Residue, then its C-alpha position, 0 to 999 in steps of 0.5 A: m206336928s210332923g206334917t207328913r203322914t206315914f206311908v205305911g198301909m197305903p194301897a198297891f200302886p194300881e189301886a192308888a193310881a186308879d184313884a189319882v187319874r180320876d182327879d182332874r185338878l191333880r192331872a192338870n197340875l202335874r201336866h203343866a209342871t212336868h212339861t215346863i220343867r222337862d222343856k227347860r231341862a232339855r234346853a239347858v242340857a243342849e247347851l253342853a257339847d260334852w253332856a254325853e261325856l259328863r254323863e258317862a263320867g258320872r256313871r263311872i265315878k258312882d260305880r267305882t265308889l260303890r265297888h269300894l264303898d267300904t274303903y271310902l266310908v272309912r276314909l270319910e269317917e276319919a276325915v270328918t272326925a279329924a275336922g271336929g265332927t262326930v260320925h254315927w252309923a245307923s243300920d236302919a230307920a229305928e237306929a237312926n231315929r234313936i241316934v238323932t232324938a238322943l242328940v237333940r234331947a242332949t241339947g235341951e232344945r224342943e225345936v229343930v229346923k230342917v233342910k234337904s230332908m228326904a232321907t229323914q222322911e224315908i226313916g220317919l224322923n219327924e214322927a220320932l221327934e214328935a213322939e219325944g215332944i220335939a217340933a221339927y220345922e221344914t224349911d224348903l218352900a215346897e216341904l213347908i207347903v207339904q207340912l202346913g197342909d198335913d200332906r205328903p211329898s209327891h216329887i223329889l225336886v218339887p214335893a208340892i208339885h201337886r198343888n197350884r198357887a191358889e191351893i198354896r195361898d189357902i194353906f198359908r192363910d189357914r195353917m201358918a198361924a198354928w205353926g208360927r208367924p201367920a200369913p198376911e190377911d190379904l195374901t194373894d196367890t202371886p208367887a212373890e207374895l207367897a214367897e215373901a209370906a214363907r220367908l217371914h214365917l221361916r226367918e223367925k224360926f231360923l233366928r230362934a233355932k239352936v239345932g239344925i237337921s240336914g241331909a246332903n247331896f254329896m259327901v267328899a271322902e278325901t276331906g270329910t266335906l258335906v255339900v248341899v245344893e239348893s235354890e232358895g237360901n234356906g239351906r244356908m240359913c239352916l246350916t250356918l245359924p244353929e249351934t248344933l248341926i245333925s246331918v242324916v245322909g245315905i251311905e251312897k251319897l259319897v264321892p271319893t274326891w273334889r275332882d269327882l264332885e266337879v262332874f256332879l256340880q255340872t250335871l245336877p243343876r242342869s238336870s234338875t232345875a235346868e240351871r247352869m249352876n245352882p244359886y246356893t252351894s253350901m259346903w262344910t267340913g267338921t267345925s270351925d271356931g267362930d264360923g257355923p255350928r259349934t257341934f256337928h254330927l254325921v249320921l250315916l244311914d244304911n236302911g237297906r242300901t247294903d242289900a241293894l249294893a249286893d244286887e249286881v243289877g239293882r245296885q245301879a239305883l244307888r247311883c241316883i243323885r236325886c235330880s228328878a229328871c226321870l219323873n218329869v218325862c215319865p208318862v205314868y208319873e205324869r198321870a198318877g202323881g207321886h202319892a200313888y207310889g206309897s214312898v218318899y221316892p216316887g216315879p221311875i227311880g222310886a219304882i226301883l229304889t223303894p223295893q230294894l230298900r224296903g223289900t217286896a213283901s208288902a203289896v205296895d212294894a211288890s207292885l212298884p216294879y210294874a208301875s212303868s210302861l218300860c218306854g225307856a224315857c227315864y234312862e235317856v234323861c238320867p245324868v248317871a245312866i241308870d238303866i231303870p227299865e232293866v232294873l224294873v224287869h229284874l225286880r219283876e222277876r223277883v216279885a214273880g218268884q215270890g208266888g202269889k195268886g196272880h203269878r201262880l195263874e200266870k205261870a200255869a197259863v204260860k206252862a199250858a201255852t208252852w205245851l200247846l205251842d209244842h204240839p201243832s195238831a193240838l194248837a190247830a184243834a184249839e184254833r178251830v174250836a175258838g173260831a167256831t165258838r167265837r160269838a159265845h166268848p165273853s168280852r170280860p173273861p174271868g181273871a182278865g180284869a187287869w186287861t179288860d178294865s181299860r182295853d178291849l179284847p181282840d175278836v177271835p177270827e172266824r178261821s185261823f191263819r193256818d186254815w187260810w194258808k192251806e186254802n190259798q198257798a197255791 
């Protein structure tokens, strides 16, 4: 009942993207959704005369926090503990899953409701809970659609962006009954009816669940407060009704003070949902008698983040506040979709974050830094000024340094070209030979398929510019 299939074993990005771009319906869904979201965001951001200053403030806050992350994490643990919560440290996905499953088993419950679960998808928590006989129910509307459809998320903000309304209606009709309250038999694809069907289906689970599992958008070190911002109200239900709340949060989600949080509560809503402020902001600090869960556990997740922190160029990916603005302007994402990235983090931010969290040993992870045209649109819209193109080039250098057939050939070709360019007479001879034999050149030479599969090689001129210049320089 996990609802999301594993990303392990997925093909490298070029192969997955080649399949995706042939799906006309997928491309139409993505084009409509991303253009709508980014146009609304542009208007919302334009309303603020000090947007550039807020962006710079967000960058500085995040960089300062990352430089002193050890200090702020200890401060956070002390504050959460003083407020009645319990803090657990998880070095990797396996340890985080062991901690969470043990905490759920200790309650005796066999069901949990979840909200803001991107970090739990990163570690495969649903699958770990399922192996222990525990059913995990996603409560974000888009996550619910993904789970009921036995699908995978394809967008940070709108995980079901690849589905249209008719597809969602069919998923609700076919699958809701197996997970709880069934969809109405006469359900149509109007947004109001789809939302009402989801509301009734989820309300049953909220009122029954004794254990909630969440992520968080931010953690405030000075008070131990966790913050979830959302647009549906499901988060408020998930965070307040269960008796036990377990929050799994990446260590980079920290901000030092409430004053720092103020900056992000302005930039995140406008940059993600194009709202001046998000409809629901839920904050909790430990436990309180008669209000909210009686037991609170915070699982601080590393899972490759300290490795990323050690990279002076790559660490800026940890500034990310998961607004998804970079996805909505990326021409590669718009055509390939999120599934091609083989990670819970798709798009430009996923192309730099995933290889740092998981390494670049696998084919899919090694291919992600190349899943970009380096146009720079992602950097222009990022509310914390992550220079994604810079990190992409940095990671490409790392991947190339690992070797591999393609990179060895490239290195040999560059070495040969360097020698040729350093010897003008040899270059001139090569140009004359190329011109004389140009009609015999194949249109798809061996080893150049990555280029010729989608582009035509330029024709070799009959004579070189060097020879033309000698004849015409007078």
